[in-house]
Each structure stands twice: as C-alpha cells, then as structure tokens.
N, C-alpha and C positions, 0 to 999 in steps of 0.2 A: 099659142100659149096665152094670148090676151091682146088687148088693144094696144099695148105698148110695144108689140113686136116680139118675135121669137128670141129667146135668150139662151136657153139651156134645156137639155133633155137627158133623161135617164131611163133605163129599161128594167122591167121586172118580168121574169119568165114564169108562166103557169102552164106547165106541160105543153099543150098544143097551141097556146095563145101567148100573146105578148101584151103587157101593159106599158104604155108610153106616158112618161111624166114630162110635161113641157111647161117651162116658166116663161112669163112675159114681163116686159118692162113696166107694166102698170101694177105689178104685185099679184097678178093672177097666175095660178097654176092649174093646168088642165090635165086630167087623167083620161087617157084614151085606151080603150080595150080593143085589141086587134086580134080577132079570132080567125078571120079569113083575109090573108094578105092580098090575094088576088082581087077580092071585092074592094078592098081599100084602094088599091092601085087604080081601079076603074071608077070608083064613086067618091073617093075621099073618105074622111072620117069625122065623126062628131064626138065631142067630149062627153065621156060617161058622167063625169062630175067635175066641178071646179071649186076652188077655194081662193080667197083673196087675203093677202097679208099687207102690212104697212111697209112700204118701201119697194124699190125695184129688186126683184129676185135675180140674183147673179149666179147662184149655184144650187144644185140639188144633190142629195145623197140618200140612197135607199139602204136601209139596214139589211144585213145579210139574210135575215129571216123574212124580209119584206113586210114587217109588221108596222113600221113607221118610216116616215120620210122627213129628212132635215132640209130646211130651206134657208139659205143665207141671203141677206139683203144688203143694200148699200147704206142702210142706216145703222149698221153695226149690230143687228139683231139676227139671231138664228132661231127659227121657229121649228117646232116639231109637230107633225101631223100623224096621228094614230090612224092606221089603215084597217078598218073593220069591214069585212064583206057585207054588202047590202046596206051599209050606212054611209051617208054623205061625209066627206072628210072635213075636219076642222083643224085649226092650228093654234097652238099655244106657244108663248115665249119660252124658249129653252135656254138660250145663252144671250148675253148682252155685253157689248163693249162700247165704252164712251167714244164719241167722235171728236172730242175737243181736247185741247192741251190740259194735261194734269199738272197742277201748280205745286202741290205739296203733299207730303205723306207723314203720318204719325202712327206709331205703334201703340197698342194697349200696353201700359207699363208692366203688366204681369203675364199676359197671355201671348205666347209666341206665334199663334196663328190668327191673330186679330189685329187689323190695322185699318186706318181710314185715309182716304185721299180727297183732295180738294181739286175741282176741275173748273175750267173756264165756262162751262155751261151753267154755272151757278149751283152745282150739286156737291154735297159731301157724301161720299159713299163709304160704307163700312164693309170690309171684305173678310172672308174666312179663307185663309191661305191653304188650309188642309183640303178644302173642297173646291177652291177657286171660285167661290160664289159670293155675290153681293148679298149680305144678310140684312142690310137696311140702307135706305137712301134718304138722306135728310133733305128737307124741302128747300128748293132754290127760290130765288127772287125773280119774279117776272114783271111785266108791265103793270099788273094789278096787285102786286105784293107777293106774299109768300105762296109758293105753289104747294099742292098737296103732296105729302110724303107717302112713302110706302115702306113697309118693313115687317119684321117678325120672322119666325123660323120657317114659314112656308111661303116666303115671298116669291120663290120660283125664278129668280134671276141669277145668272152666273156668267162666267166669261170663259172663252175658249183658251185653254192653257195646258201646258205640260210642264214637268219639272225642267228648270233652267230656261224656260220660255216665257214670253210676255203674257201677262194676264189680260191684255186688251190689244186693240189695234186692228179693227176691221177696215174694210175698204172705205176710203173717204171720197167725198165728191171731188171732181176734177178742179184744180186750181186752188185748193186750200193749201196754204203754206205749211210745209213740213208734213204734209199728208193729213193734217187735222183741220177741223173747222175753226176759223178764227173766233175769238171771244167777242160777245156782244152783250152789253148790259153788266150789271154788278155781278161779281163772282168772288168766291173765297180765294185768298192769296196764300194764307198760312193757317195752320190749325194745330191744336193740341188735343190728345185723347186722354180724357180724365177717367181712367179706368175705375177708380174708387167710386165714382158717381155715375158711370156709364153715360158720360156726356162728351160730345165733340164740341169744343170751343173753337170758333173760327173767326178770322179777321178778314175783312172784305175790301174790295177795291173802291167801294163807295164810302169808306170811312166808318163803317158800322162793325160792331162786334156781335156775333150771333151764336147762340148755344142751341144744340139739338140733342135729343135723346138718341143715344147710339144704338138702342135696341129696336125702337119702332120708328125712328126718323122724325118724331114730332118736334116741332119748334117749341123751345122753352122760354127764351127771353132774348132781348137784344139791348145794346147800347147804341142808339142811333147817333150819328155825327160825333162819334168818339174822337175822330180826327177830321179836320177840315177837308183834307184830301184823302187819298187812299191809305189804308194801313198796310205796311210792308213787312212787319215782323211781330212775333208773338211768343211769349214764354210765360209759363205758369209755375208758381212756387210749389215745391213738393208737398207742402202742408196744405195747399189749396186755399190759403187765406187771401192771396192776392195774385194778380197777373200783371204783366207789363206789355205794352204795345209800342211799336215804333212806326213813324209815318214818313210820307214822301217828302215832307219839309224838314226832316232831321230831328223832329221832336220825339222825346221818350216820355211816356206817361204810365204812371203806376195806378192800378185800380184795385179797390177792395172787392173781393169775390162776393161776399154776402150782400152788400148793398149796391154793388156796381158803381160806386162813386169814385171819381178820380181823387186820389189823395196827394199826388205830387206830379210835377212836370219838370223834366230836365232838358234843357236846350242849350247845347253848345255845338252840335254837329251842323255843318253847313250843307250837307247833302243827305240824300235819302238813306234811311236806316235799312240795312240789308240783313242783319242778324242780331239776335239778342240771346244772351246766355247768363243764367244765374249761377253764382258759385254756391257751394254746398251750404254755407251759412245763411243763404237767402238774404243777406244784407248787403251783398256786393253784386253788381251787375256789369257785364261787359256788353258794349254795343258797337257793332261794326257799321261803317257808313261808306257811301260813295265818295266822301270827301277825303279818302285815303287813310282815315284814322280809326283806331279802336280806343274807346274811352272806358275806363273802369270807374263805376259810380259807387259812392258810399250812399246807399239808400236811406240809412238812418239820419245822416247829416244832410242828405239831398244836395250833394256836391261831388265834383270830380275828384277822384283819388289819383289816377294816373292817365296818361295818354300816350299812345304809341302810333307812330305814323310810318307807313311804307313810302318808298321813294316815288312811286308813280302808280296811277290808276286806282280804281275803286276796290275796296275790300268787299268781296261778294259773300264769303263764307267764313264761319268762325266756330270753334269748339274749344272747350277747356279740358285740360288733363286732370286726372284724379288727384294729383299732388297739389292742385289749386295754385301752383306757382307758374305753370306754363300754359300757353294756349297756342292754337294753330290757326292760320288764316290762309285763304286762297283768294284770287281775284285777278284783276286786269294787269297786275305786275307779271302774271304768267309764271308764278312760282308758288311753291308750297313753303310757307315760313312758319317756324316755331319760335315763339317769343318767351322771354322770362319777364314777369311783371316788374321785376326789380332792375331790368336793364332796358335801355332805349332802343337797341337794335336786335334783329333776329339772332338767336343762338344757333339756329340750323336753318338751312335753306336748300331747296332742290327745284330744278327746272320741272315745270308741270308736264310739258309735252316733249315729243321728240324734236331734235334740232331742225328737222325739215318742216315741221308744222309750226310756223312762227306765229300764226294767228290764234291758235287754240289757247283757251284759258279755262280754269275751273270756276264753275258757278256756285258750287256748294261743297261742303265737306262735313263729315261726322266721324267721331271716334267710337270704336267699339266700347262697350261698357267696361271691359277688362283692360282697355287701353293698349291692346296688342296691335290693333289695326286702325288704319285711317282709310276711309272710303271717300272718294271724290267723284263728282260728275261734272261734265263740262260741255263747252261748245263743240268739241270734237265728237260728241255723241257717244262718248265712252264712259263706262263706270270703271274706275281704277281703284285697286286695293294696294295700300302701302304699309310698310312696317312703321308703326307709329313712333318707335324709338329712334330709328335711324333714317327714316324717310326713304328707305330703299323700295323701289317699285316691285310689287309682287305679282299681280295679275291685272288683266284688263278685260272687262266684259263688253263684248260687241253685240249689239242688238238694236239699240235705239236708232231712229232715223231722224231725230231732231235733238235740240238742245236738252240736256238733262237738267231738270229744275230742282230735284230734291232726291236725297238718298237717306235711308235710315236703317240701322241694325235692329234686328229682333231682340227682345230682352235677353235671350240666351246667346246672342252673338253668332248664331249658326246660319242666319240668313240675312240678306240685305234686300230691301225693296227700293226700287228707283222709279221715278216718274219723269215724263218729259213732254216737250212740245208736240211730239208725235202722237199724243193721246194714249201712249202705251204705259202700262204698269208692269214692270219686270220684277220677278222674284228670283234671287240668286242664292245658291247654296255656297256657304263659306266653309271649306274643309280645312281643319287644323290638325 
C-alpha cells in the first residue's frame, strides 16, 4: 500500500477480475487490478495507480456502485476519491472532525440549525446541524499571527454524524489525554454568536478578544491584551451595545461594542471568573467565580448589589431564570443549587451525581429558553437533563469520553449541543 506499511484493504468485483485497494501508513493508497490470480501468485502485482492523502490511512470503504472510495485518516479527515475508468484517481476532503478539545459552543440566536464552537486548536467553527457540515472556519492564531480562514457555502467540509450521535471524534494519536490532542498556543475559551451581525465574538487564553465573520471566516477586529492573563468568560448585551469579559485573576470588565473601549472594571472576586450572565434589564450582571461566590453587579453604579456564597468549592456554572429573581449554580460542591437573589442560602438543592460517584461534579449548566429544563455537563462525561422547577433528574446522555466543557439549547429548545475534552461535538434531541 505504501512506504508506511500495509494498513487496510478492500475489494471491488468486475466480472472476471478483482480490484484490490490497499492503504499504507504514509498516506498512500494503491489500486491493484487482478485479472489473472494465478499470474499474481507467481509474479506478484504492481499498482495500477496510486494516490496520496494527508495523514495515515486507517480505513477504506468502497461505495456499493464502486464509483467512489472513502479514505479515513488519523488526522480526523475523510477523503473521497472518485473512480473513473481510464483516469488516475484523486482525493478531495469529504468529512472533517477536529482533533482537539472543544471548549465552548454558542447558538445563533434565531436559527435552530446554526451554532459555533471554539476549540483548543485556535479555531472557531460554524456548523450547520441540518447537514452536519462546517459552513465556515474562523482564522486561528499561529506562531506568525492569524491563520488564513476558509468559508462560504461551498467550503466542502463536514463531519461524520447521525442523529443522536457525535458531530466529531475521529481517531486520535496515541497518548493524547481524553483521546484528544492537547492544546498548544493561544485558543478561544468562550464565544458568543451575534446573529444580527453574523459575527462570532470570541475570548482567548492569551487575554485577547477577537471577532470573526461567521459567514466567510474572515478576521474582523481584536482587542489585544484585554486582560493581563487569559479571558475565561464572555457575555454580550442583547442590544449589542456592550459586552462583558471575566478573567483568570477575578476581574470583570465592561466594553463598548462600537469603540471596543473598556468603560468599567469590577474587582471583588478573589478567584477566576467561570461564568457571566446579564439580566434582562442589561443593567445587572451576575458573575460566578472559583472563590465560591456569585456576585450581582449594578452596572450603572459600578458596584456590588448582592453576593451569594456556597459552602465549599468553586462555582463552575451559572444561569438565570426568566423571573429574574432566581438563578442556578453548579460546581465543586457537587450539587445543583437554586438561589433567590433576596435570600443568602439556596432555596433548592439536589445532589449532582449518584451516591456511588463521589468525585463527579458539574462543570457547566444552562436553562432552556422556556425554563422547563436544566441541562448540565460534568466530569463524569455525562450530559444530564433536569426539571428546572423541581431539580428532578429526567435523562442522561452517554457518549462523551472526556469532561463536558459546555452545553447549549437551540433557540426552539428542541436540541442541545454539547462539547468536551474528547474533541467531540454532540447534538442531542430533546423530546417533550
């Protein structure tokens, strides 16, 4: 099959002859035409034609009509080679799956089939869930600055998926933790999909804020050194006039969208900001932190309005109920807690994991838009669905093989997307 050694073979039948497709570890695929098996046994065989793709070929699949060949590689890419008699084969990218941890996900605010993910490879990808395709890929940051984007309706990249199955998750190199390639260099940690502007606004581990065109992947603008250390949380006002970021050192900063100038800084947290949520009036903000507290800020007066503290461990996830009086948190306390802004202690609480799984805790939580459901993801690699009113557990989604980093409901609340350290993007149907 190639200089990298024999890896895989598949057969195609042509009446009295056989075509043998052999893949090699060096990315080479050889096509052997066997018309006389006795001659082959005595003299061996030579490849009728060869093609080479990027990455070690691990699998081959021939279409039922033998018109094309699919080649899977260790780099998470599936190539398609159209087989035309008398013409040398060539291969084009057919499917793609990221090989690194997915850090965050954000839905388009109005479109149920469009969402974006942020990954540890420095890429922001925009997906079409109806076709399981990447419709644009926003430029990442490499050693020499911003990489070239790709995008548009004919980009030709997609992911292997079925309903109720992961959108990504190809074979990873041996030794990569959680089945994924570890992060190296700056990468987006959180993002927001500004559907009105077709913009993906992302916050990065190098302390920068970067905006990309969600349609073609082009870089638009950045705020360099927005935080001294990495940015860990981001929220955008519904009117798009300002956005708020949280950092590793516990600082909360408010930025004007038009000028990208910082208009205020709020600093009381003693630990990393893990989540930011704006209330409906856009004048009050809730910030969760590793210092065990949730602070409600009055943005007009630039001061703290309330503070709530759990008994132990970081607050990892936060969301606000539509009544604007209650909010829910998850974290190292290993419980799901519902709070009232007017009371110091939780008004409802439920154990996160089963009693036998004492180490598991939720890393993220989100409420459905109608507030019927609460969805969580955790270190137990599960996506859990709860009754948002009673905290009764309803369902659990099994599929991830790494920590779940983010979960989000579609605008119509009929689907959930989850992303994790296993480099997988899962699309879940929520039946009501």
